[in-house]
C-alpha positions as CSV (number, residue, x, y, z in Angstrom):
1,M,-69.7,97.9,-89.5
2,G,-69.5,101.4,-88.2
3,N,-69.6,100.3,-84.5
4,W,-66.8,97.8,-85.1
5,L,-64.6,100.5,-86.7
6,S,-65.3,102.9,-83.8
7,K,-64.4,100.2,-81.2
8,N,-61.3,99.0,-83.0
9,L,-60.1,102.3,-84.4
10,N,-57.0,102.5,-82.2
11,K,-56.0,98.9,-83.2
12,I,-56.5,99.7,-86.9
13,I,-54.2,102.8,-86.7
14,I,-51.6,100.9,-84.8
15,G,-51.7,98.1,-87.4
16,S,-51.3,100.6,-90.2
17,F,-48.1,101.8,-88.5
18,L,-46.8,98.3,-87.9
19,I,-47.3,96.9,-91.4
20,P,-44.9,99.3,-93.2
21,I,-42.4,99.0,-90.4
22,L,-42.3,95.2,-90.6
23,L,-42.2,95.0,-94.4
24,V,-39.5,97.6,-94.7
25,A,-37.5,96.0,-91.9
26,F,-37.7,92.6,-93.7
27,V,-36.5,94.2,-97.0
28,S,-33.8,96.2,-95.3
29,I,-32.4,93.1,-93.6
30,S,-32.0,91.4,-97.0
31,H,-30.4,94.5,-98.4
32,V,-27.9,95.0,-95.5
33,T,-27.1,91.3,-95.7
34,T,-25.8,91.8,-99.3
35,F,-23.8,94.8,-98.0
36,Y,-22.2,92.8,-95.1
37,N,-21.6,89.8,-97.4
38,L,-18.9,91.9,-99.1
39,A,-16.6,91.4,-96.1
40,N,-18.2,88.6,-94.1
41,P,-19.5,85.0,-94.7
42,F,-23.1,84.9,-95.7
43,S,-24.3,83.5,-92.3
44,W,-22.5,86.2,-90.4
45,A,-24.0,88.8,-92.8
46,I,-27.5,87.7,-91.9
47,Y,-26.8,87.9,-88.1
48,L,-25.3,91.4,-88.5
49,S,-28.1,92.7,-90.7
50,I,-30.7,91.5,-88.2
51,A,-28.8,93.0,-85.3
52,V,-28.5,96.4,-87.1
53,E,-32.3,96.4,-87.8
54,I,-33.2,95.7,-84.1
55,A,-30.6,98.2,-82.9
56,A,-32.1,100.9,-85.1
57,L,-35.6,100.3,-83.6
58,A,-34.1,100.2,-80.1
59,A,-32.2,103.4,-80.6
60,L,-35.3,105.1,-81.9
61,A,-37.2,104.0,-78.9
62,G,-34.4,105.5,-76.7
63,V,-34.6,108.8,-78.6
64,S,-38.4,108.9,-78.2
65,A,-38.1,108.2,-74.4
66,K,-35.5,111.0,-74.1
67,F,-32.6,108.9,-72.8
68,G,-30.2,111.8,-73.3
69,K,-27.9,113.1,-76.0
70,F,-25.7,110.0,-76.0
71,I,-28.5,107.9,-77.6
72,Y,-28.1,109.9,-80.8
73,I,-24.7,108.4,-81.4
74,P,-25.8,104.7,-81.8
75,F,-28.9,105.9,-83.6
76,G,-26.9,107.8,-86.2
77,I,-24.5,104.9,-86.7
78,V,-27.1,102.2,-87.3
79,T,-29.1,104.5,-89.5
80,F,-26.1,105.2,-91.6
81,I,-25.3,101.5,-92.0
82,Q,-28.9,100.9,-93.1
83,L,-28.7,103.7,-95.6
84,L,-25.5,102.3,-97.1
85,G,-26.8,98.7,-97.2
86,N,-30.0,99.6,-98.9
87,F,-28.3,102.1,-101.3
88,F,-25.6,99.5,-102.3
89,F,-28.1,96.7,-103.0
90,S,-30.3,99.0,-105.1
91,Y,-27.3,100.3,-107.0
92,T,-26.0,96.8,-107.8
93,W,-29.4,95.5,-108.8
94,I,-30.1,98.2,-111.4
95,N,-29.6,97.0,-115.0
96,V,-28.3,99.9,-117.0
97,G,-29.1,98.2,-120.3
98,S,-32.8,97.5,-119.5
99,K,-35.6,99.4,-121.2
100,E,-37.0,100.5,-117.8
101,F,-33.7,102.2,-116.8
102,K,-33.6,104.0,-120.2
103,D,-37.2,105.2,-119.7
104,W,-36.1,106.5,-116.2
105,M,-33.3,108.5,-117.7
106,D,-35.6,110.0,-120.3
107,M,-38.1,111.0,-117.6
108,I,-35.7,112.4,-115.0
109,A,-33.1,114.0,-117.2
110,P,-34.9,117.3,-117.7
111,M,-35.3,117.7,-113.9
112,L,-31.6,116.9,-113.2
113,E,-30.0,118.9,-116.0
114,P,-30.3,122.2,-114.1
115,L,-28.4,120.5,-111.2
116,G,-25.5,119.7,-113.5
117,V,-26.3,116.0,-114.2
118,D,-25.7,115.0,-117.8
119,A,-28.7,113.4,-119.5
120,T,-26.5,110.7,-121.0
121,D,-24.5,109.9,-117.8
122,A,-25.9,106.4,-116.9
123,T,-23.7,106.1,-113.8
124,S,-25.0,109.3,-112.2
125,H,-28.6,108.3,-113.0
126,R,-27.9,104.9,-111.6
127,R,-26.7,106.4,-108.3
128,I,-29.7,108.7,-108.0
129,L,-32.1,105.9,-108.7
130,G,-30.4,103.7,-106.2
131,F,-30.6,106.3,-103.5
132,F,-34.3,106.9,-104.1
133,T,-35.2,103.2,-104.2
134,G,-33.0,101.9,-101.4
135,G,-31.4,104.7,-99.4
136,L,-34.7,106.2,-98.2
137,L,-36.1,102.9,-96.8
138,P,-34.5,103.3,-93.4
139,F,-36.0,106.8,-93.0
140,I,-39.5,105.4,-93.9
141,S,-39.2,102.6,-91.3
142,L,-37.9,104.8,-88.5
143,T,-40.5,107.6,-89.2
144,F,-43.4,105.1,-88.9
145,A,-41.8,103.6,-85.8
146,H,-41.6,107.1,-84.2
147,M,-45.2,107.8,-85.1
148,L,-46.2,104.5,-83.5
149,I,-44.5,105.4,-80.3
150,V,-46.0,108.9,-80.1
151,Y,-49.5,107.5,-80.9
152,S,-49.2,104.8,-78.2
153,N,-48.2,107.4,-75.6
154,K,-51.3,109.6,-76.6
155,I,-53.6,106.6,-76.1
156,K,-52.2,106.0,-72.6
157,E,-52.7,109.6,-71.7
158,Q,-56.3,109.6,-72.9
159,E,-57.2,106.4,-71.0
160,P,-59.3,107.3,-67.9
161,E,-57.8,106.3,-64.6
162,T,-59.7,103.4,-63.1
163,E,-61.1,104.4,-59.6
164,Q,-61.1,101.7,-57.0
165,K,-64.5,101.3,-55.5
166,P,-64.8,100.5,-51.8
167,I,-65.6,96.9,-51.1
168,E,-69.0,96.4,-49.5
169,L,-69.1,93.5,-47.0
170,T,-72.1,91.9,-45.2
171,E,-72.2,91.4,-41.5
172,E,-71.4,87.7,-41.9
173,Q,-68.3,88.5,-44.1
174,L,-67.2,91.1,-41.5
175,V,-67.5,88.5,-38.7
176,E,-65.5,85.9,-40.7
177,L,-62.9,88.5,-41.6
178,S,-62.5,89.5,-37.9
179,K,-62.1,85.9,-36.9
180,K,-59.4,85.4,-39.5
181,V,-57.6,88.5,-38.3
182,G,-57.9,87.3,-34.6
183,K,-56.4,83.9,-35.5
184,Q,-53.5,85.5,-37.3
185,E,-52.8,87.7,-34.3
186,A,-53.0,84.7,-31.9
187,E,-50.6,82.7,-34.1
188,R,-48.2,85.7,-34.0
189,N,-48.4,85.9,-30.2
190,K,-47.7,82.2,-29.8
191,T,-44.0,82.8,-30.3
192,E,-42.5,82.9,-26.8
193,F,-39.0,83.7,-25.8
194,V,-37.1,80.6,-24.5
195,P,-33.9,81.6,-22.8
196,T,-30.8,79.5,-23.2
197,E,-28.4,78.5,-20.4
198,N,-26.1,81.3,-21.4
199,D,-28.9,83.8,-21.1
200,L,-29.8,82.5,-17.6
201,Q,-26.2,82.8,-16.5
202,N,-26.1,86.4,-17.7
203,I,-29.3,87.3,-15.9
204,E,-28.1,85.7,-12.7
205,T,-24.8,87.7,-12.9
206,V,-26.7,90.9,-13.5
207,L,-29.0,90.2,-10.5
208,K,-26.1,89.5,-8.2
209,S,-24.3,92.6,-9.2
210,F,-27.5,94.6,-8.7
211,E,-27.9,93.2,-5.1
212,K,-24.3,93.8,-4.3
213,N,-24.5,97.4,-5.4
214,K,-27.7,97.8,-3.4
215,V,-26.0,96.6,-0.1
216,N,-23.0,98.8,-0.7
217,N,-25.2,101.8,-1.2
218,S,-27.1,101.1,2.0
219,E,-23.9,100.9,4.0
220,V,-22.7,104.2,2.5
221,E,-26.0,105.9,3.5
222,T,-25.7,104.7,7.1
223,E,-22.2,105.9,7.4
224,Q,-23.2,109.3,6.0
225,N,-26.1,109.5,8.5
226,V,-23.8,108.7,11.4
227,D,-21.3,111.3,10.3
228,E,-24.0,113.8,9.9
229,N,-25.5,113.2,13.3
230,E,-22.1,113.7,15.0
231,T,-21.9,116.9,16.9
232,K,-19.0,119.3,16.7
233,E,-17.9,121.3,19.8
234,T,-15.7,124.3,19.6
235,T,-14.3,126.1,22.7
236,Y,-13.0,129.7,22.6
237,F,-12.8,132.7,25.1
238,V,-14.8,135.9,24.9
239,D,-14.1,138.6,27.5
240,D,-12.3,136.2,29.8
241,E,-15.2,133.7,29.6
242,A,-14.9,130.2,28.2
243,V,-17.5,129.5,25.5
244,V,-18.4,126.1,24.1
245,Q,-20.2,126.0,20.7
246,T,-22.0,122.7,19.7
247,E,-23.0,122.3,16.0
248,T,-25.2,119.5,14.4
249,E,-27.2,119.3,11.2
250,E,-30.5,119.1,13.0
251,E,-29.9,121.8,15.6
252,K,-28.6,125.3,15.3
253,P,-25.4,126.2,17.1
254,K,-25.8,126.4,20.9
255,I,-23.6,128.5,23.1
256,K,-22.9,127.6,26.7
257,R,-21.4,130.2,29.1
258,L,-19.2,129.2,32.0
259,N,-18.6,131.7,34.8
260,Y,-15.5,131.6,37.0
261,S,-13.3,134.0,38.8
262,K,-9.8,134.7,37.7
C-alpha cells in the first residue's frame, strides 16, 4: 500500500485538485443557467452558462501563463458573472420561513450586530447567506484550478531530462547501413540534365558569339603588332648637318649623320 501511494502520489494530488473543480463547475453551471434564464430562453441559458464556465478556466490559464495585463479583463468579467449567477440562485432558493433559516439568524445575529445588521432583518440575513453559499463558489473553483496549474508546472520542472544514449551498432549493421546510404546517393545522382531544343539553340548562339569575338580579338592584336613594329623616322638639322632619327618599340632611337659641304 505504501509503495503504491509513493508511486501514484502526484496523480492523487492532481485528482484532489480536479474533483472540487469539476463539482463546483457543474453546480456553477446550473446556478448561472438560472441567472441567464431571467433574460433568455432556457436552452440559450444553458449554452451561455457552459461558455462562461469554460471561459473562466481558460482566462485563469492565461493569467497563470502570464499572457499580459489584457487577460485580466476577460478574467474579471467571467468571474463577476459567475459570482452574480451563484449569488442570485442561492438568494432565490433560501426559504425565509423555514426553521433552518431562523436558526441561521439566531446563530449569526450576534456576530453581525456590531456591523450594523439588525437581528430581525430577514432580508439582510438572506443576502449574507446567499453570498456565503453561492457567491464564493467561483473563487473556490478558480483557486483550485490555479493550484493545479502551479503544481503541474512544478512536476515538469522536477522531471529529469532524458539523456539520449548513443546507438551501438555491430559490424554487420554498419555494413548494411552504409549500403543503404550508398544506394540513396546513387539514386540521387541518377537525375541527369536533359537539355531541350531551346537550351541547345541558346548554347549554339553563345558559342558562335564566343568564336566571333575570338576572331575579332585576334585581328585587333595583329593590327596592333603591325603598328607597333612600324618605324618612325624624323629628320632635323644640327650644326648645319642633316640628322635622321629612327624609332621603334624594340630598338632604341638611332641617329645617322650625313656629311656634305655647303
